[in-house]
C-alpha positions as CSV (number, residue, x, y, z in Angstrom):
1,M,0.5,-0.5,0.2
2,A,1.4,3.3,-1.8
3,L,1.1,6.5,1.3
4,S,0.6,9.7,-0.6
5,T,2.3,12.7,0.6
6,P,-0.1,15.9,1.6
7,L,-0.3,18.3,-1.3
8,R,1.1,21.6,-0.7
9,R,-1.7,24.4,-0.7
10,L,-0.8,27.9,-2.9
11,I,-3.6,29.9,-1.4
12,D,-2.7,28.3,2.2
13,L,1.2,30.2,2.0
14,P,1.0,34.3,3.9
15,G,-0.7,36.6,1.6
16,V,-2.4,35.0,-1.1
17,A,-6.2,33.7,0.7
18,D,-5.6,37.8,1.2
19,L,-4.7,38.6,-2.5
20,E,-7.5,35.8,-3.5
21,F,-10.2,37.8,-0.9
22,K,-9.2,40.7,-3.4
23,A,-9.5,40.1,-6.2
24,V,-13.2,38.6,-6.0
25,M,-14.1,41.9,-4.6
26,K,-11.7,43.2,-8.5
27,P,-12.0,40.9,-10.7
28,A,-9.4,43.0,-12.7
29,M,-6.9,42.3,-10.6
30,R,-6.8,38.9,-12.3
31,E,-5.6,39.2,-15.5
32,A,-2.0,39.9,-16.1
33,Y,-1.8,43.7,-16.7
34,A,-3.0,44.0,-12.9
35,R,0.8,43.9,-12.0
36,A,1.0,47.1,-12.6
37,D,-2.3,48.7,-10.5
38,Y,-1.6,46.2,-7.8
39,P,2.0,46.1,-6.9
40,E,1.1,43.9,-3.2
41,I,0.3,40.6,-5.8
42,D,4.7,41.3,-7.3
43,D,5.2,41.8,-3.3
44,C,3.7,38.8,-2.6
45,V,4.8,36.7,-5.5
46,R,8.5,37.9,-4.6
47,A,8.0,37.1,-0.9
48,I,7.0,33.7,-1.5
49,F,9.1,32.6,-4.5
50,G,11.9,35.1,-4.5
51,L,10.8,37.2,-7.5
52,T,8.2,38.4,-9.6
53,S,5.5,37.3,-12.2
54,D,7.8,39.7,-14.9
55,E,10.5,38.5,-14.1
56,A,9.7,34.8,-14.2
57,E,8.7,35.9,-17.9
58,A,12.8,37.1,-18.2
59,V,13.5,34.4,-17.1
60,E,15.2,32.2,-19.5
61,R,14.3,28.3,-20.2
62,P,16.2,25.2,-20.5
63,A,16.7,23.7,-24.0
64,D,14.8,21.6,-22.7
65,W,11.3,23.2,-21.0
66,D,8.3,21.7,-22.2
67,D,6.2,25.6,-21.7
68,I,4.2,24.1,-19.3
69,E,2.7,27.6,-18.4
70,N,1.1,27.9,-21.3
71,R,-0.8,25.4,-21.4
72,S,-4.5,25.3,-20.5
73,V,-5.0,25.6,-16.7
74,A,-6.9,21.6,-16.3
75,E,-4.0,20.5,-17.7
76,Q,-1.6,22.8,-15.4
77,M,-3.7,22.2,-12.2
78,A,-2.7,17.8,-13.2
79,A,0.5,18.4,-13.5
80,F,1.1,20.9,-10.1
81,E,-0.9,18.2,-8.9
82,A,1.8,15.3,-9.9
83,A,4.8,17.8,-8.8
84,G,2.8,18.4,-5.2
85,W,1.2,21.2,-5.1
86,D,-2.4,22.2,-5.2
87,V,-3.5,25.1,-7.0
88,T,-6.8,25.6,-6.1
89,D,-9.3,27.5,-3.6
90,S,-11.6,26.2,-1.3
91,K,-14.1,25.1,-3.7
92,R,-11.4,22.8,-6.3
93,K,-11.1,25.6,-9.0
94,P,-8.5,27.3,-9.5
95,I,-7.0,30.1,-7.9
96,K,-8.6,33.3,-9.1
97,L,-4.6,35.1,-9.4
98,F,-3.2,31.4,-11.6
99,E,-2.2,33.7,-14.2
100,H,-0.3,35.6,-11.5
101,F,1.5,32.7,-9.9
102,N,2.0,30.4,-12.7
103,Q,5.5,30.9,-13.8
104,P,7.6,31.6,-10.7
105,L,6.0,28.5,-9.4
106,W,7.0,26.6,-11.7
107,L,10.0,28.0,-12.6
108,A,10.7,26.6,-8.6
109,V,9.3,23.8,-8.8
110,R,11.8,22.6,-11.1
111,G,14.5,24.2,-9.8
112,V,14.8,26.5,-12.7
113,A,14.7,30.4,-11.1
114,G,13.5,31.8,-7.7
115,T,12.5,29.3,-4.8
116,L,10.2,27.4,-2.8
117,P,8.8,28.0,0.2
118,F,10.4,26.1,3.6
119,H,7.9,23.6,4.0
120,A,8.2,21.4,7.3
121,E,8.1,18.0,7.3
122,D,4.5,16.8,8.4
123,A,5.8,15.0,12.1
124,R,2.9,13.1,12.5
125,P,2.9,9.6,12.6
126,E,2.4,7.4,9.6
127,G,-0.9,5.5,9.7
128,W,0.8,2.0,10.4
129,V,2.2,3.7,13.8
130,S,-0.8,4.8,14.9
131,K,-2.5,1.7,14.4
132,L,0.7,-0.2,16.2
133,E,0.1,1.9,19.0
134,A,-3.3,1.6,19.3
135,E,-2.8,-2.5,19.3
136,A,-0.3,-2.3,22.0
137,S,-2.9,-0.2,24.0
138,R,-5.1,-3.0,24.0
139,F,-2.6,-6.0,24.2
140,R,-2.0,-4.4,27.7
141,K,-4.9,-4.3,28.5
142,R,-5.4,-8.4,28.3
């Protein structure tokens, strides 16, 4: 039986949920040109990944790069999930500011540019450990 690791949720990173809420109130934030009018988008992306969306666009891609950031959102969502990232909101739809985060995240995930935020390992015991502990407890009671 294979153990699965939980996906890292983009919306749980600092500042992303706040920007998502703002994007509900101001749909113009979703457009690529909005970065000039809403500098908090670039501030958030830089704080998380170490580069802005504009800087990510300017990064030279390796020769074997597959242009994943230009594929459909559905394809990217599946590829992000395979890479261990959940880029959806609470309703399992892509985050509203997906266009602002996808390139920096792809570059960071693939180690081309930028950085991924620190992620502590899950300290909870694996399922089999807790089952073994429960069985030992029942055995001691006999």
